[in-house]
C-alpha positions as CSV (number, residue, x, y, z in Angstrom):
1,M,-30.0,-2.2,4.9
2,A,-27.6,-2.3,1.9
3,E,-24.6,-4.7,2.2
4,Q,-21.3,-3.0,2.7
5,V,-18.8,-3.5,-0.1
6,T,-15.2,-4.0,0.9
7,K,-12.9,-1.7,-1.0
8,S,-9.2,-2.6,-1.5
9,V,-6.1,-0.4,-2.0
10,L,-2.5,-1.4,-2.4
11,F,0.3,1.2,-2.1
12,V,3.5,0.2,-3.9
13,C,7.1,1.5,-3.8
14,L,10.5,0.0,-4.6
15,G,11.5,-1.4,-1.2
16,N,8.3,-1.1,0.9
17,I,10.1,0.6,3.8
18,C,9.5,4.3,3.1
19,R,6.8,5.6,0.8
20,S,4.3,2.8,0.6
21,P,4.1,1.8,4.3
22,I,3.7,5.5,5.2
23,A,0.9,5.9,2.7
24,E,-0.7,2.7,4.1
25,A,-0.4,3.9,7.7
26,V,-1.9,7.4,6.8
27,F,-4.7,6.0,4.8
28,R,-5.5,3.4,7.5
29,K,-5.7,6.2,10.1
30,L,-7.9,8.3,7.8
31,V,-10.5,5.5,7.3
32,T,-10.3,4.6,11.0
33,D,-10.9,8.2,12.0
34,Q,-14.0,8.2,9.7
35,N,-15.2,4.9,11.2
36,V,-15.2,3.1,7.8
37,S,-12.2,0.8,8.4
38,D,-14.4,-2.3,8.2
39,N,-15.1,-1.3,4.6
40,W,-11.5,-1.3,3.5
41,R,-8.6,-3.7,2.9
42,I,-5.4,-1.6,3.0
43,D,-1.9,-2.9,2.3
44,S,1.5,-2.0,0.9
45,A,4.2,-3.9,-0.9
46,A,7.5,-3.6,-2.9
47,T,8.4,-4.2,-6.5
48,S,11.9,-5.3,-5.4
49,T,13.3,-7.8,-3.0
50,Y,15.9,-5.4,-1.5
51,E,14.2,-4.9,1.9
52,L,12.0,-8.0,2.4
53,G,11.4,-8.7,6.0
54,N,12.6,-5.3,7.2
55,P,10.6,-2.8,9.3
56,P,9.9,0.6,7.9
57,D,12.8,3.1,7.8
58,Y,13.4,4.7,11.2
59,R,12.8,8.2,9.8
60,G,9.3,7.3,8.6
61,Q,8.5,5.6,11.8
62,A,9.6,8.7,13.8
63,C,7.5,11.0,11.6
64,M,4.4,8.8,11.9
65,K,4.9,8.7,15.7
66,R,5.2,12.5,15.9
67,H,1.9,12.8,14.0
68,G,0.1,10.1,16.0
69,V,-0.2,7.7,13.1
70,P,0.1,4.0,14.1
71,M,2.5,2.0,11.9
72,S,3.2,-1.7,12.1
73,H,4.6,-3.2,8.9
74,I,7.2,-5.7,7.6
75,A,8.4,-5.2,4.0
76,R,7.1,-7.6,1.4
77,Q,7.0,-8.0,-2.3
78,V,3.9,-7.5,-4.4
79,P,2.3,-10.9,-4.6
80,Y,0.4,-11.8,-7.8
81,L,-2.9,-12.6,-5.9
82,T,-2.9,-9.2,-4.1
83,L,-2.4,-7.3,-7.3
84,K,-5.2,-9.3,-8.9
85,I,-7.7,-8.6,-6.2
86,S,-6.8,-5.0,-5.3
87,L,-9.4,-2.5,-6.4
88,C,-6.8,0.1,-6.8
89,V,-3.0,-0.1,-6.9
90,L,-1.3,3.3,-6.2
91,C,2.4,3.5,-7.2
92,C,4.7,5.9,-5.4
93,S,7.0,6.2,-8.5
94,G,6.5,6.4,-12.3
95,S,9.0,3.5,-12.9
96,L,7.0,1.3,-10.6
97,T,3.9,1.9,-12.7
98,A,5.8,0.5,-15.7
99,A,7.0,-2.5,-13.6
100,L,3.5,-3.4,-12.5
101,F,2.2,-3.2,-16.1
102,L,4.9,-5.7,-17.0
103,I,3.9,-8.0,-14.1
104,G,0.3,-8.1,-15.2
105,T,-1.1,-6.0,-18.0
106,W,-4.6,-7.3,-17.1
107,A,-4.4,-5.1,-14.0
108,G,-3.4,-2.0,-15.9
109,H,-6.8,-0.3,-15.5
110,Q,-6.4,-0.5,-11.8
111,I,-2.9,0.9,-11.5
112,Q,-2.5,4.6,-10.7
113,E,0.6,6.7,-10.2
114,L,0.8,9.1,-7.2
């Protein structure tokens, strides 16, 4: 049997309390529902330090709860190592794409804008 390759995705937004944790939660539910969650490393982070340590915004949490999407997250900033090892970095804003290019141009081929 072929060895399973772990894929990695990092969702990024400004504060990591709205867009990126919602994207992380939805993506995590999708791969869990498809029984492929063991093949994925899924995470989200912020480009800023504005909301570090805070839970997701209450409106996003309420929306995820209404749709049966589990969400457990604490805001954190994009760490260099995570950016380096993530297979795909998905930015929830065009200005964030530029910020991540400045952080590490070596990762530019992995960064995509949503």
